[in-house]
N, C-alpha and C positions, 0 to 999 in steps of 0.2 A: 241277172241269170238269164240268158235267151231261152226260148221256147220254141221248137223246133218239129215238122215231122222228121218221120224216117229218111224221105226222098230228099226234103231240103239239106239234112245232115249229110246225104251222100252226095249232093252238088257243092255242098259246101268243101268236102274232101279231095273232092273230086278237081274242083277250082284250086284247091290248096297244094294239092301233087302236082298240077301243070303250072303253077308258081313256083316250083322248086323246093318246096317242105315235102318230101317222098310220104307216101303212107306208111313205109319201116320207121321212119322218122317221128311221125305222128305215133304210131303204135309204141315206140321207146319213149315217146312224152308221156301218153297215156300212164303206161305201167309205172313209171318212175314217179309221176304224180300219184299213182293211187299207194303207192309204197311211202311217198312219204308224210301221208295222211295218216296210215297204219303206226308209222315211227313216232308219229307225234302223239299219238294217243296212246302208244305203250313205250313211252320214254324212260319210265320207272321200272317198268315190268324186268324181272330177272328170269332168264332162260326161257323168253315168250317162244310160242310154236303156231304155227299157221299151216294148214291144210289148203290146196288149193282144184277144185274140180274144173278140171282145164279140157273146154270143147276145142272144136277144130276150127273157129271161126277169129276173127278179129278180135272177140273180148275175149277168145283163151288167149292168145298170144300178148293181150294186154296182161292176162294174169300170170304169166310165166316168166314176164320182165317183173313184174311187182314180184314174182315168187324169187326172181333170180336176186333180185336187191337186198330183200328181206335177208337172206340166206347169207350174202356178203357182209350184211349188218349183224351177223350172227345168232340171225333166227333158225331157230328146227325149221326148215321148210321140207313138207311134203305134196305131192303132185301125184292126183289122178286124171290119168287120159282120159277123153271120154270121144273115142270116134277121131283120137289126132294122132298121125305118125310121129315117130321122132324124130322131128326137124331140127334146123340149127337153133330154136331157140329153147325146144327140151336138151339139146346137149348144153348149152350156154347155162340150164338151171343148174344138170346135173356137176357141170363142173363147178359151179359156183358152190359147191356142197349140198346140194337139195337133193334129196331122196325120191326117187318115182316109186309111186305104190303098183306095182306090175306084178307080173304072172301069173299061175293058175287061181292062188288065193289073195286078188288085188283086193276083191272086194270086201275081205275080213280084213286086211290089213288097214282098208280104208275106216272099216268100222273101228278099228282099235284105236286109230288116229283121232280121230273124232271124240274119244271120251278123255282125251287131254288137250287138245289143241286150245289155245286161246280165240284163232280165228279162221273163221272158213270163208274162202272166195269163193263165191258162186260164179264162175266165169264158163258155166257149159255153153247157154245160146247168148245170142246178141240181138238186136234190133230188128234184124230183119226177120225173125222166124214169123211163120203163119200157123193158126191153130188148125185143128189138134196136134198136139204133139207126137210124133212117130211112137210106136209101143215100147221100144228100147229106151229110150230116153225118159218116157213117161213114166218107166219100172225104176229105171234108177233113179230118178228124182224124189219119187215116192216112197223109194225104200231108205234114203238117205233121211228124208223127213221122218219115220220111222223111227230111226236111230235116234235123229235128234230129240223128238218125243220121249225119250226113254231115258234121258241123260238128268242125272241130277244138276250137274252143272252145266250150263249153255255155254258154246263159242258165241261171239260176237257173228253174226252171219254178214256179212258183205257182198252186196251184188255187185258186180263188176259189169258198169255203163244200164244194165237192166237186171232185173230178177230175172232167171230164166223160166221162162213160160209166159212171160207178159207180151201180150203184140202192143208195141211201142205208139203204136196209132188208135188202134180203136181204144186202149184201156180193157181188152178183154183177157182174159187170164186162164191158165189151166189149171184145176183142182191140184194137178201134182207141184205146183211152184214152191219154192221153197221161201218163205217170208224171210226178208231182210231185215236187220236193225237197222242198218244203212247201205243207201245207194249210194256208191261214187260212181258219176256218170260222167260223159268224155265232153267236154267244151261247150255242150247245152243240155239242156231237161228237156228228154222225148215226150211229146206234149202226150202220149196215152199212159203217163205213170200218172199226171192229174186227172185222170179218171175213175170211174169207178168198174169192176172191183181191183184193176190193177193196182191203185192207191195202196189198198190195205196189204200189199206184200213189200212196197218199197221201204218202209219205216223212214229215219232221216235221209236228207238229201242233201248231197254235196257234189257241185261240180268242179272237176276239174281242168286244169288249163292242157291243152296239146299242143300249145306254140301257133297257132294261127296267125299270119299277119295281120296287123292291125287295117291296110288297105283291102281287106279281103270282099271284096263286092257282095258276094251273096250271103257274108255273116253279118256285114254291116248294114245290110238292107231290110233284117229281119226286124220286125216291129213289134212281135210279144214278146214280153218278160216274164221271168217272174219274181215276184217281188221277196228280200230276204234282207236277215238282218242289217247287213254293211249298206246295202241301199237305202234302205228305212231310217239307219243312224245318220245317214249324209244326210238326208232330208231336214233332220229336226233344227228348229232355229237354233242360234248360240242364246246362250243366258248369262253376258255380261255382268261383272259384279255392281256395276254403277245402273243397272236397269231399275225400274220404279213399274206399277203397273199397265203404264199408259206404253210401256215399251212394248208390251204383248198383247195389245189390242183389247177390243171389248166385242165380244160374241152378244148380240140380241138374238134373243128364242123366243119364236110365237108359237105357241102349242095350247095344247090342256083343254079340257073340257067337263063338265060333271061326269060323265062317265070313266074317260080316262083321265085321273088326276095326276099319277107320277109320272106319266109319260115323258113331259116336260122336266120334270125333277131331274130324271135319270140322265135326260140331255143335258141338262145345264150344270150338273154336277162332273160328265163327265169332260165337258170343254173345260172345266176348270183343271180335271185331274192332266189334260194333255197339256195345260201351259197357258190356256190364256188369262190376261193379265184382269180381265171385269167378264160378269155375266150380267145381261139385263135380261129378265124374265117378262115378258108380256104376255098376258093368263087372264082368262073371264074373271072378272072380279071376285067371284064368290069362292074362287079356289086359292086366293090369296092368305085367308088364316091359316087353311089346311098347309100349305107350303112355306112360309116364311119361315115358320119354326122351326120346319125342317132345313131348311137353307139360308139359315142366316148371313152368308159371303155374298148374296146375288144382291142386286136391287131390283125393283120392280116397275112394270106397268102396268096399269090395271085398264085391261079392256072393256067396253060396253058388251054388255050379252044377252042373249033372249034364253030364257031357262038353261042357263049356264055354259051355254054354248057360243064362241064368238060372234056378234052380230055385224052387220055391213059395214056399221059406221066405224067400227073398230079400226077400219086401214088408216083413218085421218090422225086417230090418238098415236096409232105405231110410227105414224110416218114422223111425229116430233120427235123421234129418236133415231132417226137413219145418218142424221150427221153425226152425230158421236160412235155409231155402230161400224166396226170394221167387217164384220161380217153379220148376214143375217139365216137364222135357221128356221124356215115355214114348216108345220106340219105335224109333229109329233103329237098324239095324243087329240087332235082336233076334233073328229069326227065328221060326217059324211052331209050335215044338215045345209040347208041349201042359202042359210044366213051367211053359214061360215066359207061357202060357195061365194057369195057373192060379195065379202069381205076379200076373198083372195082375188077375185076379178077385178075389184077395186083398186088392189095394189099393182095388179099389172096394168091395168087401162092408167093409172096415174090421175085416179079420182079420190084425191084423198088430200088435197090441199086446203091447210085453214081459211075458214071465209074471210074475205078481206074486210078490213074494216077502214072507213073513211078516212083519209088524212089531210089535214088541211095544209099541211106543208108537202111540197111535191118531193122534196129528196125524203124524207120520212116514208112516204108512199113508195117511193122508188125502194128505199131500202128494204122493206116489208115485203113486198116484190120479190125481190133478191133472194130474201130468207128463204121464200115459200120454195123456189126455183132449186137452192139446195136443198129443201126437204124431199122435194118429188123424184130425186134418183135413188134408187135402190142400192142397198151395200151388195157386193157380193152374196151370192144366194146359193143356199142350200136348200134342197125340198124333200122330204120325206113324208113316209108313211100315208097319211090321208090327204097332206097335202097333193100328193102326186094323183091320188083318185079324183080330188076336186080339178085338178088340173086336167085332166080328159073331158070334162066337161064346159070345158075355156076351148072357144073356137082359137086358133093361130096360137096358142100359149106358148111356143116355141117362140114364136118371134117378138113377143111381147116380153121376153126377160131377156135382159144383155147377158151374152156370151161371155163364159163360159158358166150357168150355173153349174151346181153338182146335183143330180138326181140320183137315190140311192132307192131303185125299187125291188124287193122281192119280186119272184116270178109271177105270182097274182097280181100283183101292183103293175108290173112290167107288160101283164095279158090286158088290162085294163087300159092302160096308155096305148099300146101294138094295134089293139085287135085280135094279136093272136092267140093262141090256145097257150095253156102252160106247157103241154106236152112238146109243142112246137117250142117253145121258148130255150125248154132242157134240154131238146136234141142236138141244139147248135147255140149255147149261150155264147160264145166269144163271137161266132160273126153276129147273132142279133144283137148283143149289146154292141158290135162296133156299126153295125148297119145303122142304127138308130141315134148313134150319139153322133154321126156324119149328119144324118138328115136332121137330126132336131137340132145339131149345133151346141149342144152342151155335153157334159162329162156325165156317163155314164155308170153307175155303180149297182151293177145284176149281184145282188145278194144271192147265198147258197153256199153250197160245197164248193168252193173254188171258185169264190168272188172273183166277178171278171169287172175290170176297170177298162173303160176305154174311152178316146178322146175323138174331137169332130177331125183332128187330122189324121187317124187313123193309128197312133200308141193302143196297147191294150198289155195291159199288165195282169197276172192272175197268181191269185192269194193260195200259197200251197199248203189249203189246210181246208180237212170236212171233218166236222166235229160234232155229234147232238149237243154238244155243251153249248151251243150258241143256238139251239134251236128250241128256244123259250121267249114268251112274251116278255119284250122291253129289251133286248137286245140290241135291238135294230137302234131304236131310241139313244142307247149308249153308243153306238156305229156312227149315229149323224150329227151327235155331238163331238163325237172325234174329230171331226173332219170340220164343222164348223169352227171348231176351237184353232182349229190347225190353221182355217183358212184366215182366221181373225187375225193370228202373228204373221200372215204375209205369206204364205205357201200359195202358190200357182193351185190353180181349181183339180188339177191330174194330179199333182204334187201330194197335195191335201189329200184327197180321198186313197190314192196309195198309201201313203202311211197310216192315214186314219182304219183301213179295213185291215193291214196287215197287225197293227197295235192290238186292234178290238178280235182279230182271229187268235193271238195270242195268248190275249189276256183271257177269252175262254178256255184255251187248252192250260194255261197255269191257275184256271180257279177248278176245273175239272181234277188238275193233281192235285191241289190244296186238302179239296174233298175225299179224293178217293175213289172218285165217280164223276161220270157226266151227266148222271139223271137227276143229281141233287142240284144242279145248277141255277141259282137263277140271275136274272140281270143285274142284280146289286153285287152279288160275288164277280162276274164280269166288270163292272166298274172298280170294283176295290183291287184288283188285279191288275188293272192300270198303270198304277205307278213300278208297279215291281216291273213290268215289259220294258217302262223308259228307262228305270232303272239299270235294266241291264244293256240297254241300248249305248248308255252315257260312258 
């Protein structure tokens, strides 16, 4: 799904119209697409009913086209006009068997219709509105909300293109906006829908095709997308019947410290849950006894330590495992001690080759040096948590990492990496993530509500989820594990980040649903829900 501003959408429609796809045909396609979604949802319903709130703009036209199609399909369809004249679309609606709620008692008829309808279509205001709302429209929406609040059985509220009262650029929303259960938007997601407070009114989100041609420059050139189930499902690796553990790669995870014992464990289990063949855990030696009993599926590399944190000479030990690793995660539960910073710096500088032993035979010496050269290459890299904070202390770190690595900062870590305040970062998350992905040459996963994934080439994907279920210690470690697990299975950096972030967000929603509240969700609950998300993708 593409993500657009209102002006971009207007330019797309204008170019399409100039190319022969008229505004009228786009409206027809939009309305019929809307009707098709509703018909699919209520395929088994007996004598279904729909009521439409029909404004004067294009989304009012979309609503009338949909209502006409539903009436022709046997639905009891009724329309309440809001500042709309009885035009050709209204006539077609009534000719199809639809009923206009009109006359002096029109609102009373609307109130009565809302008590029995299965579906309410909100087509009052479109994407071009500016707040505040005009008084008469605000009062109407408020009165409709009052009626809905008093019903014992609620209709399914479907917003047409966007909920009426939402600014589709800024994400601001009028208090009178009718909350939708489902927003069916036309051609592309409008950027304001994935901002708060507007997102609270959107409900589930679905995009309807309006027939835009494939060669439309203004649409094809859009680089910002919204991740969805279909996109992520196509990214997941195939799992052939003749597979073995080597088929799905090895994730090497370097993390943990005496104060943050569980972080590496969460990441390692997440890598397995997303399908990797083998997880090797590289942790400070004192953690092994605690973790190994909890995680028998992993293999282990015991790193030298200082008081329970990785010491600088741990790089040499870790490097001996690079040849077998398909991807490497560094950072979960690291801590920020200087010895661990030196460990990371040694890795990036390549200061970890095993000491050369004197060989009497030149051929043997040559082979030993070749082996050390193989060890020296870092596997595809994912950096998370304290690993990111330590990066900021290393000069020219972005040039020392083979591109593209995946960096997974939350706003606080992004602040450390960039020197910007968290407020500056949150003000324009997409622009900030994209700017630094290009500057650093690595994929940036800016975590938080509506996680942003940005590539050095300018691609951006937004995860359409904002949930307090993920605002809990350890959930970031699960995300990092998912990404390194996918990277180890052969996904490119950007695709692994998109798929991992989407699966992670859905797992948070699943966990909250299972527990009945987001307040009780732990990182382990998110981890446990990953398999359910992947099962639904298959």
